[in-house]
C-alpha positions in Angstrom: -2.0 -42.8 8.7 -1.4 -39.3 9.1 -1.6 -39.1 5.5 -5.0 -40.1 4.7 -6.4 -38.5 8.3 -4.9 -35.0 6.5 -7.0 -35.4 3.0 -10.1 -37.1 5.2 -10.0 -33.4 7.3 -9.6 -31.3 3.8 -12.6 -33.3 2.3 -14.7 -32.7 5.2 -13.9 -29.0 5.7 -14.4 -28.5 2.1 -17.8 -30.3 2.2 -18.4 -28.1 5.0 -17.4 -24.9 3.9 -15.3 -24.5 6.6 -18.3 -23.5 8.8 -16.0 -25.3 12.0 -13.3 -23.6 11.8 -11.4 -21.3 14.5 -12.0 -17.5 13.8 -9.0 -15.9 13.2 -10.0 -12.8 15.2 -13.9 -12.3 16.5 -17.0 -10.3 14.5 -18.6 -8.5 17.7 -21.5 -5.9 17.3 -20.6 -2.7 18.0 -20.0 -1.3 21.4 -21.7 1.8 22.3 -18.6 4.2 22.4 -14.9 3.2 22.0 -11.9 5.1 22.8 -10.6 5.3 19.1 -12.5 4.6 15.8 -10.4 3.2 13.0 -12.6 3.7 10.0 -11.3 1.7 7.5 -10.2 -2.3 7.8 -7.8 -2.3 5.0 -3.9 -2.6 5.9 -3.2 1.0 7.2 -5.9 1.1 9.6 -5.7 -2.9 10.7 -2.1 -1.5 11.9 -3.0 1.3 13.1 -5.2 -0.5 15.8 -2.7 -2.7 16.1 0.1 -0.3 17.2 -2.3 1.5 19.4 -3.0 -1.4 21.5 0.5 -2.6 21.2 2.6 0.6 21.3 0.7 2.6 23.5 -1.5 0.6 25.6 -4.8 1.7 23.9 -7.8 -1.3 23.8 -10.6 0.3 23.8 -10.7 0.3 19.6 -12.5 -0.5 17.1 -11.7 -0.9 13.3 -14.9 -0.8 11.4 -15.0 -1.6 7.8 -17.8 -1.0 5.0 -17.4 -4.2 3.2 -14.5 -7.5 4.0 -11.5 -6.4 5.5 -8.6 -5.7 3.3 -11.0 -5.3 0.2 -10.0 -2.1 -0.9 -6.4 -1.2 -2.5 -5.1 -3.4 0.3 -6.7 -6.5 -2.0 -6.2 -4.5 -5.2 -2.5 -3.3 -5.7 0.8 -5.0 -6.8 2.7 -6.1 -3.4 6.0 -3.9 -4.2 7.6 -3.0 -1.1 10.2 -0.2 -1.3 12.2 2.8 0.3 14.3 4.4 -2.4 12.3 7.7 -2.0 14.3 10.9 -3.1 13.3 14.0 -0.8 14.5 13.7 3.1 11.2 13.4 4.9 9.4 10.6 2.6 13.1 8.2 2.8 12.7 8.7 6.1 9.1 7.4 6.2 9.3 4.9 4.0 12.5 3.2 5.2 10.8 3.0 8.8 8.3 1.1 7.4 10.7 -1.2 5.0 12.6 -1.5 8.6 8.7 -2.8 10.4 8.8 -4.8 7.5 12.1 -6.8 8.0 10.3 -8.0 11.1 6.6 -8.0 10.2 6.5 -11.5 10.3 8.0 -12.2 13.5 6.2 -9.2 15.2 2.8 -10.6 14.1 3.8 -13.9 14.3 2.0 -14.4 10.6 3.7 -14.9 7.6 3.1 -11.6 5.3 5.7 -13.8 3.0 8.1 -10.8 2.9 10.4 -11.5 -0.2 13.6 -8.8 -0.6 14.1 -10.0 -4.0 15.4 -6.7 -5.2 14.1 -3.7 -7.5 15.7 -2.9 -10.9 14.4 0.9 -12.0 16.2 0.8 -15.6 17.0 3.6 -17.5 17.0 4.3 -21.2 17.8 7.8 -21.9 21.4 9.8 -20.9 19.1 12.2 -19.4 17.5 9.2 -17.4 20.6 8.1 -16.4 21.6 11.7 -15.2 18.1 11.4 -12.9 19.0 8.3 -11.9 22.2 9.0 -10.3 21.4 12.1 -8.6 18.4 10.3 -6.9 20.9 7.2 -5.9 22.9 9.7 -4.2 20.6 11.3 -2.3 19.5 8.0 -1.3 22.7 7.1 -0.2 22.9 10.2 1.6 20.1 9.1 3.9 21.7 5.9 4.5 19.6 3.8 2.6 20.4 0.9 0.5 20.8 2.3 -3.4 23.5 1.5 -6.1 24.1 2.2 -9.9 24.9 -0.9 -12.4 25.9 -0.4 -15.3 23.9 -2.1 -18.9 26.0 -5.2 -18.7 25.5 -5.6 -14.5 22.2 -4.7 -15.7 22.1 -7.7 -18.0 23.8 -10.5 -15.7 21.4 -9.1 -12.8 18.4 -9.8 -14.8 19.3 -12.1 -18.3 15.9 -12.1 -19.8 15.4 -8.3 -19.8 16.6 -6.7 -23.0 20.1 -5.5 -22.5 20.8 -5.2 -26.5 21.7 -2.1 -28.0 19.7 -2.5 -30.6 16.4 -2.5 -28.5 14.1 -0.2 -29.0 14.2 1.1 -25.9 18.1 0.7 -24.9 19.0 0.1 -21.5 21.6 2.2 -20.0 21.6 1.3 -16.8 19.7 0.8 -13.5 19.4 1.2 -10.1 19.3 -1.3 -7.2 17.7 -1.2 -3.8 18.6 -5.0 -2.9 16.5 -4.2 0.1 13.0 -3.9 -1.6 10.7 -6.8 -3.0 7.3 -8.0 -2.6 4.5 -8.9 0.1 1.5 -11.0 0.5 -1.1 -8.5 0.9 -4.1 -10.0 2.0 -1.7 -12.1 4.8 -0.7 -8.4 5.7 -4.3 -7.5 6.3 -4.9 -10.9 8.1 -1.9 -10.6 10.3 -3.0 -7.2 11.5 -6.2 -8.2 11.9 -5.2 -11.0 14.2 -3.0 -9.3 16.2 -5.3 -6.4 16.7 -7.8 -8.9 17.6 -6.1 -10.5 19.8 -5.3 -7.3 22.2 -9.0 -6.7 22.3 -9.5 -4.3 18.9 -13.3 -4.9 17.6 -12.9 -5.2 14.2 -16.5 -4.5 12.4 -17.3 -5.2 9.0 -20.4 -4.5 7.0 -20.6 -0.9 9.0 -20.8 1.9 6.2 -19.8 5.4 7.8 -22.7 7.9 6.8 -22.0 10.6 8.9 -19.9 12.6 11.6 -21.3 13.3 15.0 -19.4 16.8 15.8 -20.0 18.9 18.7 -18.5 22.7 19.2 -15.7 21.7 16.8 -14.8 18.1 18.4 -15.7 14.9 17.1 -18.1 13.0 19.7 -18.7 9.8 17.6 -20.0 8.5 14.3 -23.2 7.8 12.5 -22.8 3.9 10.6 -25.2 1.5 8.7 -25.0 -0.8 12.3 -25.9 2.6 14.5 -24.4 5.3 16.6 -21.2 5.0 17.5 -19.5 7.4 19.8 -15.5 8.0 20.3 -13.3 10.2 22.1 -10.6 10.0 19.0 -11.5 8.8 15.2 -9.0 7.8 12.5 -10.0 7.8 8.8 -8.1 5.6 6.6 -9.7 5.0 3.2 -8.1 5.4 0.7 -9.9 6.8 -2.1 -13.1 7.7 -0.2 -10.8 10.0 2.2 -12.2 12.8 0.1 -15.9 12.4 0.7 -15.6 11.7 4.2 -13.9 14.6 4.5 -16.5 16.1 3.0 -19.1 14.8 5.4 -16.7 16.5 8.6 -17.6 19.6 6.6 -13.8 20.5 5.2 -12.1 19.6 1.6 -8.9 18.1 1.0 -6.4 18.7 -1.7 -6.7 15.5 -3.1 -8.1 13.8 -6.4 -9.3 9.8 -7.2 -8.1 7.4 -10.0 -8.5 4.0 -11.1 -4.9 2.4 -11.0 -4.8 -0.8 -13.1 -2.9 -3.8 -12.7 -3.0 -7.4 -14.4 -1.3 -11.1 -13.8 -0.5 -13.2 -16.8 -0.9 -17.3 -17.1 1.2 -18.8 -13.9 4.5 -20.0 -15.8 7.8 -21.5 -14.6 9.9 -19.4 -12.3 12.1 -17.0 -14.7 12.2 -13.5 -13.0 13.3 -13.4 -9.6 13.8 -9.5 -9.3 11.3 -6.6 -9.7 12.0 -4.3 -12.5 10.6 -1.4 -12.7 10.8 1.3 -16.1 9.6 4.8 -16.0 10.4 5.6 -19.1 9.0 3.0 -20.9 6.6 2.7 -18.1 5.8 -0.7 -16.9 6.9 -2.4 -13.7 6.5 -5.9 -13.3 7.3 -9.0 -10.9 6.6 -12.6 -10.8 4.5 -14.4 -8.2 4.7 -17.3 -6.0 2.1 -19.0 -8.0 4.1 -18.2 -11.3 1.8 -15.3 -12.4 3.9 -12.3 -14.0 2.1 -9.0 -12.1 2.5 -5.9 -13.7 1.1 -2.0 -13.7 1.6 1.5 -14.9 0.2 4.5 -14.8 -3.4 5.9 -13.3 -6.1 6.8 -15.3 -6.0 10.0 -16.5 -10.0 10.7 -15.2 -11.3 11.3 -12.0 -13.1 7.7 -10.6 -14.0 5.7 -7.4 -14.3 2.9 -10.5 -12.5 -0.2 -9.5 -11.7 -0.5 -13.3 -10.2 1.4 -15.7 -9.8 1.8 -19.9 -8.4 -0.2 -22.3 -5.8 2.2 -23.7 -3.8 2.0 -20.5 -4.2 -2.1 -20.4 -2.6 -1.9 -24.0 -0.1 0.6 -23.5 1.0 -1.4 -20.5 1.1 -4.8 -22.8 3.4 -2.5 -24.8 5.8 -1.6 -22.6 6.2 -4.7 -20.9 6.9 -6.9 -24.0 9.2 -4.1 -25.4 11.2 -5.0 -22.2 10.5 -8.6 -22.0 10.4 -10.5 -26.0 10.3 -13.0 -24.0 6.8 -12.2 -22.7 5.1 -11.5 -25.9 3.2 -14.7 -26.6 2.2 -14.8 -23.4 -1.9 -14.6 -22.3 -3.0 -12.2 -19.2 -5.2 -13.7 -16.6 -7.1 -11.2 -15.1 -7.1 -7.1 -14.8 -8.5 -5.2 -12.1 -8.4 -1.7 -10.5 -7.9 0.2 -7.2 -9.0 3.6 -6.1 -5.6 5.8 -5.7 -6.2 9.1 -3.9 -3.2 11.7 -4.7 -2.2 14.8 -3.2 -0.4 17.5 -5.5 2.8 16.6 -4.1 2.1 13.2 -4.5 3.0 12.9 -1.1 0.7 11.7 2.3 -1.5 13.6 4.4 -1.3 12.4 8.0 -2.3 14.3 10.8 -5.0 16.5 12.3 -7.8 18.0 10.8 -10.0 21.2 11.0 -12.4 19.3 13.6 -10.4 18.4 16.8 -9.9 14.6 18.1 -10.4 13.6 14.1 -7.2 12.2 12.4 -7.2 11.5 8.9 -4.7 9.5 6.7 -4.5 9.3 3.4 -3.3 10.8 -0.7 -0.6 8.0 -0.3 -1.5 7.7 -4.5 0.2 5.2 -6.0 2.3 4.2 -3.1 0.4 3.0 -0.1 1.1 -0.7 0.5 4.9 -0.3 1.1 4.1 2.1 3.5 1.7 0.1 5.5 3.5 -0.9 8.7 5.6 2.9 9.0 2.0 4.7 8.3 -0.4 2.7 10.9 2.8 2.8 13.2 3.5 7.1 12.9 -0.8 7.1 12.6 -1.2 5.4 15.9 1.4 7.8 17.9 -0.3 10.8 16.3 -3.4 9.5 17.4 -2.2 8.3 20.7 -0.2 11.6 21.6 -2.4 14.1 19.8 0.1 15.0 18.4 2.1 14.3 15.5 5.2 11.6 15.4 8.3 13.1 14.2 8.3 11.5 10.7 4.5 11.8 10.4 5.0 15.7 10.8 6.1 17.3 7.3 3.3 15.4 6.0 0.4 18.1 8.2 -2.4 19.2 6.1 -1.4 22.6 7.0 1.9 22.2 4.4 -0.5 23.4 1.5 -0.9 26.7 3.1 2.7 26.9 4.3 3.9 26.2 0.6 6.6 23.4 2.2 6.0 20.5 -0.4 7.5 17.3 -0.6 7.4 17.1 -4.5 7.8 13.3 -5.1 6.3 12.6 -8.3 8.9 11.5 -10.4 10.5 9.5 -7.4 6.8 8.0 -6.8 7.6 5.9 -10.5 5.7 4.4 -12.3 2.8 4.6 -10.4 3.4 2.1 -7.6 
């Protein structure tokens, strides 16, 4: 009887278009004013609101999103999570995020499908191997798991990778972060949204910012397509479009926006149980729970706010994938998409204050935004709540571009993801 009831319930909800399902979060109208308004309803923005409420007791908060939750880069990435970054500042921030990932499903009481299946970064030349060793030793000095594998160990760890000496790009070895892996991008957004809503945060979709209200150099509110909203503090977390909003507020950011493409193959049986990256051949790939291969590479070279890219990137990506995995050469790819990444000259983010008092920006994550989601939201919430940067966020202040203390992560950012 229980099985028949379940089938009947499923059919009934399908016909009704789920109209009677309980909403996971409210859809309120904007209030006249809030203590804090977060602009951007992706993973970073929702995480910021969640930690403002949970860690700092600030619940008179609104998250405003011009479209639908998670419809920007959160829903357009390749879901990889890792913390094997080169420089101390980056390593500490991404490791903070990874530790939050490890308990996130329990914290949110929502399964974000975090799978620590391991992340393999291959080396294909002697120089590549030397650079990889240097990076692994630096990572280990920061207390983060990372290890070197020989070619034989790589072949054992990932048998379908072409490790033969006659390969066009022979594998010399690899680094491995066993705690790295993937998570479900939409589940992360939904989990944070539900958690923030349960603590009183208003989540307002289809509400685009059209201007900032600034008096005597201090933020007092925003103009939106749903009316004026007052705010004591505003945090902007709109990956890809932060330069546009900074312009509305009267200042410029050292940032560029580019399309970043990715794609998935038709689903196949499980054959790849880890994430494989190759900076030299320039591709990365994992297999989703549905069986699709999820892969990507570098950004398109042109500046754009478009959510699509150019055919040469797709062609080069497919060539690289089949060079490393000849077993995939007869697969058909199912769909392709693009996200908008904003990148700084040093490939590191901007987190903190701006020239406008009580206006904070969190942007410039480039291709590494998804993996940082919990850590980014956590440190940004602290920065907004206290008015001073979290110790892990302090090195990523906007002022570093005038002091010259940059954090050059172009190498460790690796294959643009």
